[in-house]
C-alpha atoms as a printed R data frame, in Angstrom:
    type eleno elety resid chain resno       x       y        z
1   ATOM     1    CA   MET     A     1 -92.617 -26.102 -156.037
2   ATOM     2    CA   ALA     A     2 -95.180 -27.604 -155.846
3   ATOM     3    CA   GLU     A     3 -94.574 -30.810 -156.915
4   ATOM     4    CA   ALA     A     4 -91.433 -31.512 -154.484
5   ATOM     5    CA   ARG     A     5 -93.293 -30.592 -151.640
6   ATOM     6    CA   GLU     A     6 -96.272 -33.212 -152.437
7   ATOM     7    CA   MET     A     7 -93.375 -35.466 -153.270
8   ATOM     8    CA   ALA     A     8 -91.804 -34.846 -149.569
9   ATOM     9    CA   ARG     A     9 -95.534 -34.917 -147.926
10  ATOM    10    CA   ALA     A    10 -95.792 -38.420 -149.898
11  ATOM    11    CA   VAL     A    11 -92.816 -39.648 -148.892
12  ATOM    12    CA   ILE     A    12 -93.081 -37.820 -144.995
13  ATOM    13    CA   ASP     A    13 -96.549 -40.215 -145.245
14  ATOM    14    CA   ARG     A    14 -95.464 -43.329 -146.312
15  ATOM    15    CA   VAL     A    15 -92.596 -43.742 -143.731
16  ATOM    16    CA   GLY     A    16 -95.605 -42.766 -140.504
17  ATOM    17    CA   LEU     A    17 -94.116 -39.202 -140.149
18  ATOM    18    CA   GLY     A    18 -97.660 -37.196 -141.052
19  ATOM    19    CA   ALA     A    19 -97.953 -35.523 -138.083
20  ATOM    20    CA   LYS     A    20 -94.787 -34.553 -137.391
21  ATOM    21    CA   THR     A    21 -93.955 -32.483 -140.772
22  ATOM    22    CA   ASP     A    22 -93.738 -29.218 -138.855
23  ATOM    23    CA   GLN     A    23 -91.239 -30.414 -135.943
24  ATOM    24    CA   ALA     A    24 -87.635 -30.375 -136.346
25  ATOM    25    CA   ALA     A    25 -85.425 -33.755 -137.039
26  ATOM    26    CA   ALA     A    26 -83.601 -32.302 -133.621
27  ATOM    27    CA   GLY     A    27 -87.058 -33.266 -132.147
28  ATOM    28    CA   LEU     A    28 -87.626 -36.848 -132.683
29  ATOM    29    CA   THR     A    29 -87.307 -39.907 -131.472
30  ATOM    30    CA   LEU     A    30 -84.901 -42.192 -132.360
31  ATOM    31    CA   PRO     A    31 -87.130 -44.349 -133.853
32  ATOM    32    CA   GLU     A    32 -88.751 -41.119 -135.851
33  ATOM    33    CA   ARG     A    33 -85.226 -40.109 -137.364
34  ATOM    34    CA   LYS     A    34 -84.341 -43.733 -138.475
35  ATOM    35    CA   ARG     A    35 -87.565 -43.561 -140.348
36  ATOM    36    CA   LEU     A    36 -86.499 -39.953 -141.400
37  ATOM    37    CA   GLU     A    37 -83.168 -41.718 -142.825
38  ATOM    38    CA   LEU     A    38 -85.671 -44.100 -144.604
39  ATOM    39    CA   ALA     A    39 -87.288 -41.080 -146.268
40  ATOM    40    CA   ARG     A    40 -84.327 -39.117 -147.393
41  ATOM    41    CA   ALA     A    41 -83.311 -42.183 -149.181
42  ATOM    42    CA   LEU     A    42 -87.225 -42.975 -150.578
43  ATOM    43    CA   ALA     A    43 -87.727 -38.794 -152.013
44  ATOM    44    CA   THR     A    44 -84.262 -40.440 -154.346
45  ATOM    45    CA   GLU     A    45 -86.830 -42.988 -156.187
46  ATOM    46    CA   PRO     A    46 -84.449 -45.818 -155.426
47  ATOM    47    CA   THR     A    47 -84.663 -48.842 -157.138
48  ATOM    48    CA   LEU     A    48 -82.128 -50.244 -154.245
49  ATOM    49    CA   LEU     A    49 -81.850 -48.850 -151.405
50  ATOM    50    CA   LEU     A    50 -79.111 -49.533 -148.993
51  ATOM    51    CA   LEU     A    51 -79.548 -50.137 -145.172
52  ATOM    52    CA   ASP     A    52 -76.193 -49.676 -143.200
53  ATOM    53    CA   GLU     A    53 -77.242 -50.895 -138.527
54  ATOM    54    CA   VAL     A    54 -80.585 -49.625 -139.553
55  ATOM    55    CA   MET     A    55 -82.004 -51.308 -136.339
56  ATOM    56    CA   ALA     A    56 -79.508 -49.855 -133.822
57  ATOM    57    CA   GLY     A    57 -80.486 -49.035 -131.155
58  ATOM    58    CA   LEU     A    58 -84.240 -49.756 -131.725
59  ATOM    59    CA   ASN     A    59 -86.490 -51.711 -128.683
60  ATOM    60    CA   PRO     A    60 -87.983 -55.478 -130.153
61  ATOM    61    CA   THR     A    61 -91.231 -53.158 -130.454
62  ATOM    62    CA   GLU     A    62 -89.376 -50.111 -132.407
63  ATOM    63    CA   THR     A    63 -87.276 -52.629 -133.783
64  ATOM    64    CA   ALA     A    64 -90.516 -54.418 -135.686
65  ATOM    65    CA   ALA     A    65 -92.209 -51.389 -136.444
66  ATOM    66    CA   ILE     A    66 -89.359 -51.198 -138.873
67  ATOM    67    CA   VAL     A    67 -88.956 -54.442 -140.449
68  ATOM    68    CA   SER     A    68 -92.475 -54.107 -141.408
69  ATOM    69    CA   LEU     A    69 -91.976 -50.540 -142.838
70  ATOM    70    CA   ILE     A    70 -88.721 -52.025 -144.829
71  ATOM    71    CA   GLN     A    71 -91.171 -54.590 -145.935
72  ATOM    72    CA   ARG     A    72 -93.631 -52.464 -147.909
73  ATOM    73    CA   ILE     A    73 -90.919 -50.490 -149.038
74  ATOM    74    CA   ASN     A    74 -89.834 -54.103 -150.324
75  ATOM    75    CA   GLU     A    75 -92.742 -55.091 -151.726
76  ATOM    76    CA   SER     A    76 -93.438 -52.071 -153.630
77  ATOM    77    CA   GLY     A    77 -90.661 -52.815 -156.176
78  ATOM    78    CA   VAL     A    78 -87.132 -51.307 -154.546
79  ATOM    79    CA   SER     A    79 -84.228 -53.891 -153.853
80  ATOM    80    CA   ILE     A    80 -83.362 -53.243 -149.950
81  ATOM    81    CA   LEU     A    81 -79.090 -54.753 -149.652
82  ATOM    82    CA   LEU     A    82 -79.490 -54.785 -145.425
83  ATOM    83    CA   ILE     A    83 -76.136 -54.923 -143.197
84  ATOM    84    CA   GLU     A    84 -77.817 -55.616 -140.176
85  ATOM    85    CA   HIS     A    85 -76.431 -57.305 -136.588
86  ATOM    86    CA   ASN     A    86 -80.350 -57.960 -135.733
87  ATOM    87    CA   MET     A    87 -80.564 -61.677 -136.120
88  ATOM    88    CA   ARG     A    88 -84.301 -61.439 -135.823
89  ATOM    89    CA   ALA     A    89 -84.163 -59.073 -137.872
90  ATOM    90    CA   VAL     A    90 -81.931 -60.042 -141.079
91  ATOM    91    CA   MET     A    91 -84.025 -63.254 -141.240
92  ATOM    92    CA   THR     A    92 -87.514 -61.903 -141.194
93  ATOM    93    CA   LEU     A    93 -86.685 -59.436 -143.861
94  ATOM    94    CA   SER     A    94 -83.687 -61.692 -146.199
95  ATOM    95    CA   HIS     A    95 -84.088 -63.519 -149.114
96  ATOM    96    CA   ARG     A    96 -80.843 -64.677 -149.648
97  ATOM    97    CA   ILE     A    97 -77.557 -64.210 -147.190
98  ATOM    98    CA   ALA     A    98 -74.154 -63.448 -147.208
99  ATOM    99    CA   VAL     A    99 -72.594 -63.610 -143.533
100 ATOM   100    CA   LEU     A   100 -68.753 -62.125 -143.602
101 ATOM   101    CA   ASN     A   101 -65.813 -62.487 -140.407
102 ATOM   102    CA   PHE     A   102 -63.219 -60.505 -140.355
103 ATOM   103    CA   GLY     A   103 -63.852 -59.315 -144.728
104 ATOM   104    CA   GLU     A   104 -64.375 -62.814 -145.041
105 ATOM   105    CA   LYS     A   105 -67.428 -64.337 -146.794
106 ATOM   106    CA   ILE     A   106 -68.084 -67.506 -144.923
107 ATOM   107    CA   VAL     A   107 -70.736 -68.480 -146.526
108 ATOM   108    CA   GLU     A   108 -73.698 -67.529 -148.560
109 ATOM   109    CA   GLY     A   109 -77.425 -68.374 -149.841
110 ATOM   110    CA   PRO     A   110 -81.311 -68.950 -148.526
111 ATOM   111    CA   PRO     A   111 -81.711 -67.690 -144.429
112 ATOM   112    CA   ALA     A   112 -82.593 -71.201 -143.127
113 ATOM   113    CA   ALA     A   113 -79.433 -73.077 -144.864
114 ATOM   114    CA   VAL     A   114 -77.180 -69.602 -143.544
115 ATOM   115    CA   ALA     A   115 -78.320 -69.838 -140.437
116 ATOM   116    CA   ASN     A   116 -77.580 -73.560 -139.742
117 ATOM   117    CA   HIS     A   117 -74.335 -72.949 -141.490
118 ATOM   118    CA   PRO     A   118 -71.391 -74.494 -138.550
119 ATOM   119    CA   ARG     A   119 -69.020 -71.796 -140.030
120 ATOM   120    CA   VAL     A   120 -71.303 -68.998 -138.861
121 ATOM   121    CA   ILE     A   121 -72.647 -70.857 -135.598
122 ATOM   122    CA   GLU     A   122 -68.945 -71.345 -134.584
123 ATOM   123    CA   ALA     A   123 -68.271 -67.924 -136.012
124 ATOM   124    CA   TYR     A   124 -71.416 -66.204 -134.350
125 ATOM   125    CA   LEU     A   125 -72.098 -68.145 -131.541
126 ATOM   126    CA   GLY     A   126 -68.538 -67.457 -130.002
127 ATOM   127    CA   GLU     A   127 -66.253 -69.915 -130.769
128 ATOM   128    CA   GLU     A   128 -62.426 -68.640 -131.900
129 ATOM   129    CA   TYR     A   129 -63.109 -68.501 -135.890
130 ATOM   130    CA   VAL     A   130 -60.047 -70.534 -137.395
131 ATOM   131    CA   HIS     A   131 -58.576 -68.758 -141.079
132 ATOM   132    CA   PRO     A   132 -58.238 -71.494 -143.817
133 ATOM   133    CA   PRO     A   133 -54.711 -71.388 -144.712
134 ATOM   134    CA   ALA     A   134 -52.784 -70.088 -146.728
135 ATOM   135    CA   ARG     A   135 -52.975 -70.901 -149.686
């Protein structure tokens, strides 16, 4: 029991919630609840962490703080699979990006190449995407 409490405390401190340990989750702010979600996942000691829209609803300052935390998690040896619409965060965090449009992978590669790919620009900057003809 003491070992589990010690591990939980370490994970809570790791995500920056050490000062909130006596507060109920319902009383946390949105960015703090996002950190709590990360803590819950990290408590399982993953080698791969799947994150789905972890920055949704955060303002730019809060997003920057979560991006920094995710970078530290990755630097500790945890691989990250990120599903995210915040392109600034995606470009900052990613080593490799796969872009989907209507469930179809339209491009995959390093961030700079993906960001400048014509199909990505077409799909995500308002041009109407035309599905390729059936084979």
